[in-house]
TORKOL-4160 file (C-alpha; in steps of 0.2 Angstrom, whole numbers, padded with zeros to 4 digits, m for minus):
470
<pt num="1" X="m0179" Y="m0184" Z="m0026"/>
<pt num="2" X="m0183" Y="m0172" Z="m0040"/>
<pt num="3" X="m0166" Y="m0163" Z="m0037"/>
<pt num="4" X="m0157" Y="m0180" Z="m0038"/>
<pt num="5" X="m0166" Y="m0184" Z="m0054"/>
<pt num="6" X="m0162" Y="m0168" Z="m0062"/>
<pt num="7" X="m0143" Y="m0170" Z="m0057"/>
<pt num="8" X="m0143" Y="m0188" Z="m0064"/>
<pt num="9" X="m0150" Y="m0183" Z="m0080"/>
<pt num="10" X="m0139" Y="m0168" Z="m0082"/>
<pt num="11" X="m0124" Y="m0178" Z="m0079"/>
<pt num="12" X="m0129" Y="m0192" Z="m0091"/>
<pt num="13" X="m0132" Y="m0179" Z="m0105"/>
<pt num="14" X="m0115" Y="m0171" Z="m0101"/>
<pt num="15" X="m0107" Y="m0187" Z="m0105"/>
<pt num="16" X="m0117" Y="m0189" Z="m0121"/>
<pt num="17" X="m0112" Y="m0171" Z="m0126"/>
<pt num="18" X="m0094" Y="m0174" Z="m0123"/>
<pt num="19" X="m0094" Y="m0188" Z="m0137"/>
<pt num="20" X="m0105" Y="m0179" Z="m0149"/>
<pt num="21" X="m0100" Y="m0167" Z="m0163"/>
<pt num="22" X="m0104" Y="m0149" Z="m0162"/>
<pt num="23" X="m0121" Y="m0146" Z="m0169"/>
<pt num="24" X="m0127" Y="m0163" Z="m0165"/>
<pt num="25" X="m0146" Y="m0163" Z="m0161"/>
<pt num="26" X="m0151" Y="m0170" Z="m0144"/>
<pt num="27" X="m0165" Y="m0182" Z="m0142"/>
<pt num="28" X="m0182" Y="m0174" Z="m0140"/>
<pt num="29" X="m0189" Y="m0171" Z="m0122"/>
<pt num="30" X="m0202" Y="m0184" Z="m0125"/>
<pt num="31" X="m0188" Y="m0197" Z="m0129"/>
<pt num="32" X="m0178" Y="m0191" Z="m0113"/>
<pt num="33" X="m0193" Y="m0193" Z="m0102"/>
<pt num="34" X="m0196" Y="m0211" Z="m0108"/>
<pt num="35" X="m0177" Y="m0215" Z="m0107"/>
<pt num="36" X="m0174" Y="m0209" Z="m0090"/>
<pt num="37" X="m0191" Y="m0212" Z="m0083"/>
<pt num="38" X="m0193" Y="m0194" Z="m0077"/>
<pt num="39" X="m0206" Y="m0181" Z="m0077"/>
<pt num="40" X="m0206" Y="m0168" Z="m0091"/>
<pt num="41" X="m0202" Y="m0155" Z="m0077"/>
<pt num="42" X="m0187" Y="m0164" Z="m0072"/>
<pt num="43" X="m0180" Y="m0165" Z="m0089"/>
<pt num="44" X="m0183" Y="m0147" Z="m0093"/>
<pt num="45" X="m0174" Y="m0142" Z="m0077"/>
<pt num="46" X="m0159" Y="m0153" Z="m0083"/>
<pt num="47" X="m0159" Y="m0145" Z="m0100"/>
<pt num="48" X="m0159" Y="m0127" Z="m0092"/>
<pt num="49" X="m0144" Y="m0132" Z="m0082"/>
<pt num="50" X="m0135" Y="m0137" Z="m0098"/>
<pt num="51" X="m0140" Y="m0121" Z="m0107"/>
<pt num="52" X="m0134" Y="m0111" Z="m0093"/>
<pt num="53" X="m0117" Y="m0120" Z="m0094"/>
<pt num="54" X="m0116" Y="m0115" Z="m0112"/>
<pt num="55" X="m0116" Y="m0134" Z="m0118"/>
<pt num="56" X="m0131" Y="m0134" Z="m0128"/>
<pt num="57" X="m0143" Y="m0121" Z="m0137"/>
<pt num="58" X="m0162" Y="m0122" Z="m0140"/>
<pt num="59" X="m0169" Y="m0117" Z="m0156"/>
<pt num="60" X="m0188" Y="m0115" Z="m0154"/>
<pt num="61" X="m0198" Y="m0125" Z="m0167"/>
<pt num="62" X="m0182" Y="m0134" Z="m0172"/>
<pt num="63" X="m0174" Y="m0143" Z="m0157"/>
<pt num="64" X="m0159" Y="m0143" Z="m0145"/>
<pt num="65" X="m0141" Y="m0144" Z="m0151"/>
<pt num="66" X="m0124" Y="m0146" Z="m0145"/>
<pt num="67" X="m0115" Y="m0129" Z="m0145"/>
<pt num="68" X="m0099" Y="m0127" Z="m0155"/>
<pt num="69" X="m0085" Y="m0123" Z="m0143"/>
<pt num="70" X="m0076" Y="m0107" Z="m0149"/>
<pt num="71" X="m0058" Y="m0111" Z="m0152"/>
<pt num="72" X="m0047" Y="m0102" Z="m0139"/>
<pt num="73" X="m0034" Y="m0090" Z="m0146"/>
<pt num="74" X="m0022" Y="m0077" Z="m0139"/>
<pt num="75" X="m0029" Y="m0060" Z="m0136"/>
<pt num="76" X="m0021" Y="m0047" Z="m0147"/>
<pt num="77" X="m0019" Y="m0030" Z="m0139"/>
<pt num="78" X="m0006" Y="m0024" Z="m0151"/>
<pt num="79" X="m0017" Y="m0010" Z="m0156"/>
<pt num="80" X="m0015" Y="m0002" Z="m0139"/>
<pt num="81" X="0003" Y="0001" Z="m0142"/>
<pt num="82" X="0000" Y="0016" Z="m0154"/>
<pt num="83" X="m0015" Y="0022" Z="m0144"/>
<pt num="84" X="m0006" Y="0023" Z="m0128"/>
<pt num="85" X="0011" Y="0029" Z="m0134"/>
<pt num="86" X="0027" Y="0029" Z="m0124"/>
<pt num="87" X="0025" Y="0025" Z="m0105"/>
<pt num="88" X="0032" Y="0035" Z="m0091"/>
<pt num="89" X="0047" Y="0027" Z="m0082"/>
<pt num="90" X="0037" Y="0018" Z="m0068"/>
<pt num="91" X="0019" Y="0020" Z="m0074"/>
<pt num="92" X="0016" Y="0001" Z="m0075"/>
<pt num="93" X="0028" Y="m0005" Z="m0062"/>
<pt num="94" X="0021" Y="m0012" Z="m0046"/>
<pt num="95" X="0032" Y="m0013" Z="m0031"/>
<pt num="96" X="0038" Y="m0031" Z="m0025"/>
<pt num="97" X="0029" Y="m0026" Z="m0009"/>
<pt num="98" X="0012" Y="m0028" Z="m0017"/>
<pt num="99" X="0015" Y="m0045" Z="m0023"/>
<pt num="100" X="0004" Y="m0060" Z="m0018"/>
<pt num="101" X="0014" Y="m0075" Z="m0013"/>
<pt num="102" X="0011" Y="m0093" Z="m0008"/>
<pt num="103" X="0002" Y="m0096" Z="0009"/>
<pt num="104" X="0017" Y="m0106" Z="0016"/>
<pt num="105" X="0030" Y="m0093" Z="0011"/>
<pt num="106" X="0039" Y="m0083" Z="0024"/>
<pt num="107" X="0032" Y="m0066" Z="0019"/>
<pt num="108" X="0044" Y="m0052" Z="0024"/>
<pt num="109" X="0042" Y="m0041" Z="0009"/>
<pt num="110" X="0025" Y="m0032" Z="0013"/>
<pt num="111" X="0023" Y="m0014" Z="0018"/>
<pt num="112" X="0009" Y="m0018" Z="0031"/>
<pt num="113" X="0008" Y="m0025" Z="0048"/>
<pt num="114" X="m0001" Y="m0042" Z="0051"/>
<pt num="115" X="m0019" Y="m0041" Z="0056"/>
<pt num="116" X="m0016" Y="m0047" Z="0074"/>
<pt num="117" X="m0006" Y="m0030" Z="0076"/>
<pt num="118" X="m0022" Y="m0020" Z="0072"/>
<pt num="119" X="m0037" Y="m0015" Z="0083"/>
<pt num="120" X="m0048" Y="m0028" Z="0074"/>
<pt num="121" X="m0062" Y="m0028" Z="0086"/>
<pt num="122" X="m0063" Y="m0009" Z="0087"/>
<pt num="123" X="m0063" Y="m0008" Z="0068"/>
<pt num="124" X="m0077" Y="m0020" Z="0066"/>
<pt num="125" X="m0087" Y="m0012" Z="0079"/>
<pt num="126" X="m0084" Y="0005" Z="0072"/>
<pt num="127" X="m0088" Y="0000" Z="0054"/>
<pt num="128" X="m0105" Y="m0008" Z="0060"/>
<pt num="129" X="m0109" Y="0009" Z="0070"/>
<pt num="130" X="m0104" Y="0019" Z="0055"/>
<pt num="131" X="m0116" Y="0009" Z="0043"/>
<pt num="132" X="m0130" Y="0013" Z="0055"/>
<pt num="133" X="m0126" Y="0032" Z="0055"/>
<pt num="134" X="m0131" Y="0045" Z="0042"/>
<pt num="135" X="m0113" Y="0044" Z="0036"/>
<pt num="136" X="m0118" Y="0028" Z="0026"/>
<pt num="137" X="m0130" Y="0038" Z="0015"/>
<pt num="138" X="m0124" Y="0056" Z="0015"/>
<pt num="139" X="m0110" Y="0065" Z="0005"/>
<pt num="140" X="m0095" Y="0070" Z="0015"/>
<pt num="141" X="m0088" Y="0088" Z="0014"/>
<pt num="142" X="m0074" Y="0089" Z="0001"/>
<pt num="143" X="m0062" Y="0094" Z="0015"/>
<pt num="144" X="m0068" Y="0080" Z="0026"/>
<pt num="145" X="m0078" Y="0077" Z="0042"/>
<pt num="146" X="m0076" Y="0092" Z="0053"/>
<pt num="147" X="m0073" Y="0081" Z="0069"/>
<pt num="148" X="m0059" Y="0071" Z="0060"/>
<pt num="149" X="m0051" Y="0087" Z="0054"/>
<pt num="150" X="m0051" Y="0093" Z="0072"/>
<pt num="151" X="m0043" Y="0077" Z="0078"/>
<pt num="152" X="m0029" Y="0078" Z="0066"/>
<pt num="153" X="m0026" Y="0097" Z="0070"/>
<pt num="154" X="m0026" Y="0093" Z="0089"/>
<pt num="155" X="m0013" Y="0080" Z="0087"/>
<pt num="156" X="m0001" Y="0092" Z="0079"/>
<pt num="157" X="m0006" Y="0106" Z="0091"/>
<pt num="158" X="m0001" Y="0094" Z="0106"/>
<pt num="159" X="0017" Y="0093" Z="0099"/>
<pt num="160" X="0018" Y="0112" Z="0096"/>
<pt num="161" X="0030" Y="0122" Z="0107"/>
<pt num="162" X="0026" Y="0138" Z="0116"/>
<pt num="163" X="0025" Y="0153" Z="0104"/>
<pt num="164" X="0020" Y="0143" Z="0089"/>
<pt num="165" X="0002" Y="0145" Z="0082"/>
<pt num="166" X="m0004" Y="0127" Z="0079"/>
<pt num="167" X="m0014" Y="0123" Z="0064"/>
<pt num="168" X="m0033" Y="0125" Z="0064"/>
<pt num="169" X="m0045" Y="0112" Z="0059"/>
<pt num="170" X="m0048" Y="0121" Z="0042"/>
<pt num="171" X="m0030" Y="0118" Z="0038"/>
<pt num="172" X="m0033" Y="0099" Z="0037"/>
<pt num="173" X="m0039" Y="0090" Z="0022"/>
<pt num="174" X="m0045" Y="0072" Z="0024"/>
<pt num="175" X="m0039" Y="0061" Z="0010"/>
<pt num="176" X="m0040" Y="0043" Z="0005"/>
<pt num="177" X="m0023" Y="0037" Z="0010"/>
<pt num="178" X="m0007" Y="0047" Z="0009"/>
<pt num="179" X="m0002" Y="0041" Z="m0008"/>
<pt num="180" X="m0017" Y="0051" Z="m0015"/>
<pt num="181" X="m0010" Y="0066" Z="m0005"/>
<pt num="182" X="0007" Y="0064" Z="m0012"/>
<pt num="183" X="0000" Y="0064" Z="m0030"/>
<pt num="184" X="m0010" Y="0080" Z="m0027"/>
<pt num="185" X="0004" Y="0089" Z="m0018"/>
<pt num="186" X="0017" Y="0085" Z="m0032"/>
<pt num="187" X="0005" Y="0091" Z="m0045"/>
<pt num="188" X="m0002" Y="0106" Z="m0036"/>
<pt num="189" X="0014" Y="0113" Z="m0027"/>
<pt num="190" X="0028" Y="0107" Z="m0037"/>
<pt num="191" X="0021" Y="0105" Z="m0055"/>
<pt num="192" X="0027" Y="0095" Z="m0070"/>
<pt num="193" X="0044" Y="0098" Z="m0076"/>
<pt num="194" X="0049" Y="0106" Z="m0059"/>
<pt num="195" X="0063" Y="0099" Z="m0048"/>
<pt num="196" X="0059" Y="0090" Z="m0031"/>
<pt num="197" X="0072" Y="0086" Z="m0018"/>
<pt num="198" X="0070" Y="0069" Z="m0011"/>
<pt num="199" X="0080" Y="0058" Z="0001"/>
<pt num="200" X="0089" Y="0043" Z="m0006"/>
<pt num="201" X="0084" Y="0030" Z="m0001"/>
<pt num="202" X="0066" Y="0034" Z="0001"/>
<pt num="203" X="0048" Y="0028" Z="m0001"/>
<pt num="204" X="0045" Y="0020" Z="m0018"/>
<pt num="205" X="0027" Y="0026" Z="m0019"/>
<pt num="206" X="0033" Y="0044" Z="m0017"/>
<pt num="207" X="0045" Y="0042" Z="m0032"/>
<pt num="208" X="0030" Y="0034" Z="m0042"/>
<pt num="209" X="0018" Y="0048" Z="m0038"/>
<pt num="210" X="0032" Y="0061" Z="m0043"/>
<pt num="211" X="0036" Y="0053" Z="m0059"/>
<pt num="212" X="0017" Y="0052" Z="m0064"/>
<pt num="213" X="0015" Y="0070" Z="m0060"/>
<pt num="214" X="0030" Y="0074" Z="m0071"/>
<pt num="215" X="0041" Y="0080" Z="m0057"/>
<pt num="216" X="0060" Y="0079" Z="m0059"/>
<pt num="217" X="0068" Y="0070" Z="m0044"/>
<pt num="218" X="0084" Y="0077" Z="m0036"/>
<pt num="219" X="0091" Y="0064" Z="m0024"/>
<pt num="220" X="0100" Y="0069" Z="m0008"/>
<pt num="221" X="0109" Y="0055" Z="0002"/>
<pt num="222" X="0101" Y="0051" Z="0018"/>
<pt num="223" X="0109" Y="0040" Z="0032"/>
<pt num="224" X="0104" Y="0034" Z="0049"/>
<pt num="225" X="0101" Y="0051" Z="0056"/>
<pt num="226" X="0094" Y="0058" Z="0040"/>
<pt num="227" X="0102" Y="0070" Z="0027"/>
<pt num="228" X="0116" Y="0082" Z="0029"/>
<pt num="229" X="0107" Y="0099" Z="0031"/>
<pt num="230" X="0122" Y="0108" Z="0022"/>
<pt num="231" X="0119" Y="0095" Z="0007"/>
<pt num="232" X="0101" Y="0099" Z="0007"/>
<pt num="233" X="0105" Y="0118" Z="0006"/>
<pt num="234" X="0117" Y="0116" Z="m0008"/>
<pt num="235" X="0105" Y="0104" Z="m0018"/>
<pt num="236" X="0091" Y="0117" Z="m0016"/>
<pt num="237" X="0102" Y="0131" Z="m0022"/>
<pt num="238" X="0109" Y="0121" Z="m0037"/>
<pt num="239" X="0093" Y="0113" Z="m0043"/>
<pt num="240" X="0082" Y="0128" Z="m0040"/>
<pt num="241" X="0069" Y="0116" Z="m0031"/>
<pt num="242" X="0056" Y="0124" Z="m0020"/>
<pt num="243" X="0051" Y="0108" Z="m0011"/>
<pt num="244" X="0059" Y="0094" Z="m0002"/>
<pt num="245" X="0050" Y="0077" Z="0001"/>
<pt num="246" X="0056" Y="0068" Z="0017"/>
<pt num="247" X="0051" Y="0056" Z="0031"/>
<pt num="248" X="0060" Y="0063" Z="0046"/>
<pt num="249" X="0052" Y="0050" Z="0058"/>
<pt num="250" X="0055" Y="0031" Z="0055"/>
<pt num="251" X="0059" Y="0033" Z="0037"/>
<pt num="252" X="0054" Y="0019" Z="0025"/>
<pt num="253" X="0064" Y="0009" Z="0021"/>
<pt num="254" X="0079" Y="0013" Z="0033"/>
<pt num="255" X="0069" Y="0017" Z="0050"/>
<pt num="256" X="0080" Y="0032" Z="0052"/>
<pt num="257" X="0074" Y="0047" Z="0063"/>
<pt num="258" X="0081" Y="0064" Z="0061"/>
<pt num="259" X="0089" Y="0071" Z="0077"/>
<pt num="260" X="0081" Y="0088" Z="0083"/>
<pt num="261" X="0097" Y="0097" Z="0077"/>
<pt num="262" X="0094" Y="0091" Z="0059"/>
<pt num="263" X="0075" Y="0095" Z="0060"/>
<pt num="264" X="0078" Y="0112" Z="0066"/>
<pt num="265" X="0092" Y="0115" Z="0053"/>
<pt num="266" X="0082" Y="0109" Z="0038"/>
<pt num="267" X="0067" Y="0119" Z="0044"/>
<pt num="268" X="0078" Y="0135" Z="0044"/>
<pt num="269" X="0084" Y="0131" Z="0027"/>
<pt num="270" X="0067" Y="0129" Z="0019"/>
<pt num="271" X="0062" Y="0146" Z="0027"/>
<pt num="272" X="0077" Y="0155" Z="0021"/>
<pt num="273" X="0076" Y="0147" Z="0004"/>
<pt num="274" X="0057" Y="0151" Z="0002"/>
<pt num="275" X="0054" Y="0132" Z="0000"/>
<pt num="276" X="0042" Y="0119" Z="0006"/>
<pt num="277" X="0046" Y="0103" Z="0017"/>
<pt num="278" X="0034" Y="0090" Z="0012"/>
<pt num="279" X="0034" Y="0079" Z="0028"/>
<pt num="280" X="0027" Y="0062" Z="0027"/>
<pt num="281" X="0024" Y="0056" Z="0044"/>
<pt num="282" X="0018" Y="0038" Z="0038"/>
<pt num="283" X="0024" Y="0029" Z="0054"/>
<pt num="284" X="0018" Y="0042" Z="0067"/>
<pt num="285" X="0009" Y="0028" Z="0077"/>
<pt num="286" X="0023" Y="0015" Z="0074"/>
<pt num="287" X="0035" Y="0022" Z="0087"/>
<pt num="288" X="0046" Y="0009" Z="0097"/>
<pt num="289" X="0060" Y="0017" Z="0106"/>
<pt num="290" X="0056" Y="0035" Z="0103"/>
<pt num="291" X="0040" Y="0045" Z="0099"/>
<pt num="292" X="0038" Y="0053" Z="0082"/>
<pt num="293" X="0041" Y="0072" Z="0083"/>
<pt num="294" X="0033" Y="0081" Z="0068"/>
<pt num="295" X="0043" Y="0096" Z="0061"/>
<pt num="296" X="0026" Y="0103" Z="0056"/>
<pt num="297" X="0022" Y="0106" Z="0074"/>
<pt num="298" X="0036" Y="0119" Z="0074"/>
<pt num="299" X="0030" Y="0128" Z="0059"/>
<pt num="300" X="0017" Y="0141" Z="0058"/>
<pt num="301" X="0021" Y="0150" Z="0042"/>
<pt num="302" X="0016" Y="0137" Z="0030"/>
<pt num="303" X="0033" Y="0130" Z="0025"/>
<pt num="304" X="0029" Y="0112" Z="0030"/>
<pt num="305" X="0015" Y="0102" Z="0021"/>
<pt num="306" X="0012" Y="0088" Z="0033"/>
<pt num="307" X="0004" Y="0070" Z="0029"/>
<pt num="308" X="m0001" Y="0058" Z="0042"/>
<pt num="309" X="m0010" Y="0041" Z="0038"/>
<pt num="310" X="m0020" Y="0029" Z="0049"/>
<pt num="311" X="m0019" Y="0015" Z="0036"/>
<pt num="312" X="m0005" Y="0006" Z="0045"/>
<pt num="313" X="m0011" Y="0008" Z="0063"/>
<pt num="314" X="m0030" Y="0007" Z="0061"/>
<pt num="315" X="m0033" Y="m0004" Z="0046"/>
<pt num="316" X="m0028" Y="m0005" Z="0027"/>
<pt num="317" X="m0046" Y="m0006" Z="0023"/>
<pt num="318" X="m0049" Y="0011" Z="0031"/>
<pt num="319" X="m0039" Y="0021" Z="0019"/>
<pt num="320" X="m0040" Y="0038" Z="0028"/>
<pt num="321" X="m0026" Y="0051" Z="0030"/>
<pt num="322" X="m0024" Y="0069" Z="0031"/>
<pt num="323" X="m0014" Y="0083" Z="0023"/>
<pt num="324" X="m0011" Y="0099" Z="0034"/>
<pt num="325" X="m0006" Y="0114" Z="0024"/>
<pt num="326" X="m0009" Y="0133" Z="0026"/>
<pt num="327" X="m0011" Y="0147" Z="0014"/>
<pt num="328" X="m0012" Y="0146" Z="m0005"/>
<pt num="329" X="m0004" Y="0129" Z="m0005"/>
<pt num="330" X="m0019" Y="0122" Z="0004"/>
<pt num="331" X="m0031" Y="0129" Z="m0008"/>
<pt num="332" X="m0021" Y="0122" Z="m0023"/>
<pt num="333" X="m0020" Y="0105" Z="m0015"/>
<pt num="334" X="m0039" Y="0105" Z="m0011"/>
<pt num="335" X="m0043" Y="0110" Z="m0029"/>
<pt num="336" X="m0033" Y="0095" Z="m0035"/>
<pt num="337" X="m0041" Y="0083" Z="m0023"/>
<pt num="338" X="m0058" Y="0089" Z="m0027"/>
<pt num="339" X="m0055" Y="0086" Z="m0046"/>
<pt num="340" X="m0047" Y="0069" Z="m0043"/>
<pt num="341" X="m0059" Y="0061" Z="m0031"/>
<pt num="342" X="m0073" Y="0074" Z="m0026"/>
<pt num="343" X="m0073" Y="0068" Z="m0007"/>
<pt num="344" X="m0068" Y="0054" Z="0004"/>
<pt num="345" X="m0081" Y="0041" Z="0009"/>
<pt num="346" X="m0090" Y="0047" Z="0024"/>
<pt num="347" X="m0092" Y="0029" Z="0030"/>
<pt num="348" X="m0074" Y="0026" Z="0031"/>
<pt num="349" X="m0071" Y="0043" Z="0039"/>
<pt num="350" X="m0084" Y="0039" Z="0053"/>
<pt num="351" X="m0077" Y="0022" Z="0056"/>
<pt num="352" X="m0059" Y="0029" Z="0058"/>
<pt num="353" X="m0064" Y="0043" Z="0069"/>
<pt num="354" X="m0074" Y="0031" Z="0080"/>
<pt num="355" X="m0058" Y="0020" Z="0082"/>
<pt num="356" X="m0046" Y="0034" Z="0086"/>
<pt num="357" X="m0058" Y="0043" Z="0099"/>
<pt num="358" X="m0061" Y="0027" Z="0109"/>
<pt num="359" X="m0052" Y="0025" Z="0126"/>
<pt num="360" X="m0045" Y="0009" Z="0119"/>
<pt num="361" X="m0035" Y="0018" Z="0106"/>
<pt num="362" X="m0021" Y="0023" Z="0117"/>
<pt num="363" X="m0021" Y="0006" Z="0125"/>
<pt num="364" X="m0019" Y="m0002" Z="0107"/>
<pt num="365" X="m0005" Y="0010" Z="0103"/>
<pt num="366" X="0005" Y="0005" Z="0119"/>
<pt num="367" X="0002" Y="m0014" Z="0115"/>
<pt num="368" X="0007" Y="m0011" Z="0097"/>
<pt num="369" X="0023" Y="m0003" Z="0103"/>
<pt num="370" X="0028" Y="m0017" Z="0114"/>
<pt num="371" X="0024" Y="m0030" Z="0100"/>
<pt num="372" X="0034" Y="m0021" Z="0087"/>
<pt num="373" X="0049" Y="m0020" Z="0099"/>
<pt num="374" X="0048" Y="m0039" Z="0102"/>
<pt num="375" X="0047" Y="m0043" Z="0084"/>
<pt num="376" X="0061" Y="m0031" Z="0079"/>
<pt num="377" X="0072" Y="m0037" Z="0092"/>
<pt num="378" X="0069" Y="m0055" Z="0088"/>
<pt num="379" X="0073" Y="m0053" Z="0070"/>
<pt num="380" X="0089" Y="m0043" Z="0074"/>
<pt num="381" X="0094" Y="m0057" Z="0085"/>
<pt num="382" X="0090" Y="m0070" Z="0072"/>
<pt num="383" X="0100" Y="m0060" Z="0059"/>
<pt num="384" X="0115" Y="m0058" Z="0070"/>
<pt num="385" X="0115" Y="m0077" Z="0073"/>
<pt num="386" X="0111" Y="m0084" Z="0056"/>
<pt num="387" X="0115" Y="m0070" Z="0043"/>
<pt num="388" X="0129" Y="m0060" Z="0051"/>
<pt num="389" X="0136" Y="m0054" Z="0034"/>
<pt num="390" X="0120" Y="m0044" Z="0031"/>
<pt num="391" X="0125" Y="m0028" Z="0039"/>
<pt num="392" X="0111" Y="m0018" Z="0049"/>
<pt num="393" X="0119" Y="m0001" Z="0052"/>
<pt num="394" X="0106" Y="0005" Z="0065"/>
<pt num="395" X="0092" Y="m0002" Z="0075"/>
<pt num="396" X="0076" Y="0007" Z="0069"/>
<pt num="397" X="0067" Y="0017" Z="0083"/>
<pt num="398" X="0051" Y="0014" Z="0075"/>
<pt num="399" X="0042" Y="0009" Z="0059"/>
<pt num="400" X="0040" Y="m0009" Z="0052"/>
<pt num="401" X="0057" Y="m0013" Z="0043"/>
<pt num="402" X="0075" Y="m0018" Z="0045"/>
<pt num="403" X="0086" Y="m0011" Z="0031"/>
<pt num="404" X="0101" Y="m0023" Z="0028"/>
<pt num="405" X="0116" Y="m0020" Z="0017"/>
<pt num="406" X="0123" Y="m0036" Z="0009"/>
<pt num="407" X="0141" Y="m0040" Z="0007"/>
<pt num="408" X="0150" Y="m0031" Z="m0007"/>
<pt num="409" X="0149" Y="m0040" Z="m0023"/>
<pt num="410" X="0133" Y="m0049" Z="m0019"/>
<pt num="411" X="0119" Y="m0045" Z="m0031"/>
<pt num="412" X="0103" Y="m0040" Z="m0022"/>
<pt num="413" X="0091" Y="m0045" Z="m0036"/>
<pt num="414" X="0099" Y="m0062" Z="m0037"/>
<pt num="415" X="0098" Y="m0064" Z="m0018"/>
<pt num="416" X="0080" Y="m0060" Z="m0018"/>
<pt num="417" X="0076" Y="m0073" Z="m0031"/>
<pt num="418" X="0086" Y="m0086" Z="m0022"/>
<pt num="419" X="0078" Y="m0083" Z="m0006"/>
<pt num="420" X="0061" Y="m0084" Z="m0014"/>
<pt num="421" X="0066" Y="m0101" Z="m0022"/>
<pt num="422" X="0069" Y="m0107" Z="m0004"/>
<pt num="423" X="0052" Y="m0100" Z="0003"/>
<pt num="424" X="0058" Y="m0083" Z="0010"/>
<pt num="425" X="0051" Y="m0067" Z="0002"/>
<pt num="426" X="0060" Y="m0051" Z="0005"/>
<pt num="427" X="0061" Y="m0035" Z="m0005"/>
<pt num="428" X="0076" Y="m0029" Z="m0016"/>
<pt num="429" X="0082" Y="m0012" Z="m0009"/>
<pt num="430" X="0085" Y="m0005" Z="m0027"/>
<pt num="431" X="0066" Y="0000" Z="m0027"/>
<pt num="432" X="0069" Y="0013" Z="m0014"/>
<pt num="433" X="0083" Y="0023" Z="m0023"/>
<pt num="434" X="0078" Y="0037" Z="m0035"/>
<pt num="435" X="0095" Y="0035" Z="m0044"/>
<pt num="436" X="0107" Y="0021" Z="m0044"/>
<pt num="437" X="0108" Y="0011" Z="m0028"/>
<pt num="438" X="0123" Y="0015" Z="m0017"/>
<pt num="439" X="0125" Y="m0003" Z="m0013"/>
<pt num="440" X="0116" Y="m0020" Z="m0012"/>
<pt num="441" X="0102" Y="m0019" Z="0000"/>
<pt num="442" X="0086" Y="m0028" Z="0006"/>
<pt num="443" X="0072" Y="m0023" Z="0016"/>
<pt num="444" X="0064" Y="m0035" Z="0029"/>
<pt num="445" X="0047" Y="m0032" Z="0037"/>
<pt num="446" X="0047" Y="m0038" Z="0055"/>
<pt num="447" X="0028" Y="m0034" Z="0057"/>
<pt num="448" X="0020" Y="m0045" Z="0044"/>
<pt num="449" X="0025" Y="m0062" Z="0047"/>
<pt num="450" X="0023" Y="m0074" Z="0062"/>
<pt num="451" X="0039" Y="m0070" Z="0073"/>
<pt num="452" X="0042" Y="m0089" Z="0076"/>
<pt num="453" X="0048" Y="m0090" Z="0058"/>
<pt num="454" X="0061" Y="m0077" Z="0060"/>
<pt num="455" X="0075" Y="m0089" Z="0064"/>
<pt num="456" X="0071" Y="m0099" Z="0049"/>
<pt num="457" X="0070" Y="m0084" Z="0038"/>
<pt num="458" X="0087" Y="m0078" Z="0044"/>
<pt num="459" X="0094" Y="m0095" Z="0041"/>
<pt num="460" X="0088" Y="m0095" Z="0023"/>
<pt num="461" X="0096" Y="m0078" Z="0020"/>
<pt num="462" X="0112" Y="m0083" Z="0028"/>
<pt num="463" X="0114" Y="m0098" Z="0018"/>
<pt num="464" X="0110" Y="m0089" Z="0002"/>
<pt num="465" X="0123" Y="m0076" Z="0006"/>
<pt num="466" X="0136" Y="m0089" Z="0012"/>
<pt num="467" X="0134" Y="m0098" Z="m0005"/>
<pt num="468" X="0136" Y="m0081" Z="m0014"/>
<pt num="469" X="0152" Y="m0076" Z="m0005"/>
<pt num="470" X="0158" Y="m0094" Z="m0006"/>
């Protein structure tokens, strides 16, 4: 009853305050007790609620008054213009893949799989176990948990052919997501003002990391089977670059996988040129038709700097990845990472290690492969039926995305805006080109949305393209 009386009095006083002028004095507590037939304690509770809400203020020895409401005005951040100076090209640009959208929209722009494709139960159990372990209250080694280093090293060693010395656990650096690894590699191995070969199209986050590191991008065209090795060789020679960033397995955005002949040729080229191949194996666990084959497994003289992330296959909440590097390059990357973040949370490392060393992990990957295949094929069928003018040059053998070229003369940005107006969110392919786009493209993620909506999504895109080509 006391709670009800307090709320009744507070509500009545709010109405009185709404009609009062700022600075008006409220009736005394004695008056309010008599008026509302309530106890002094109840009145005081109601007054404290109004004070906490910022509606009134108490002046001891004087009384209680209606607070003056501060007039709202636009914030002026103009002073920051001079303090910050000229921005880098992409420093403030977020990718469209990072956007939040309406709950009822068909979301095919994301870079992550839906939660029902992740080992949710294993992740929750692993986090609970890690929280009860010493990892929850101790500092992790700067290079990472030894057991996790060993796991990444063994994964590469399992793919190494006879005669190749596999990496050791000490060659592995645990990092908080591959994006942070790219930033460190570009700063430590390439350096500001220096050229970096990069596939075109390629991962937008790599371009962002390179630009923030002051690295000069040198695009090399890359198709369904990767780049032309001869073109890579010529570009290294012309530019003087000593590093080539690439995604040989299930590239983002195209899904391309290099054939063995291309991988071997490019490894030979970087060896001959005294250069590094920065191999981003982001989709290692997202294979569908063919397994990933890391080039790093064929290198034992430190020419390949290898990244592998667990973010897409374990959980986006467990941002745990690894860099595998040898020789002085490893030491430079380690120094940069230590200065940047000191170490990766031991709690996250312990949870990730728990998940990937359970017997259920391999079962999860087999299930994930089938689910990705079903989703990919359903979206392909839907596109062929309802949006046939969106050309998909090749079926990705892994990864999360379809890469579609729009008809000549169609503007990709306008298409993306129009599909969004109709409830379909897709990504403009221009974000994945380090220079001018070679044509109008869009990227569609087949892992992030309910596959039952794929026909509807393809129908929307087909209608928009039909209207644009008239």
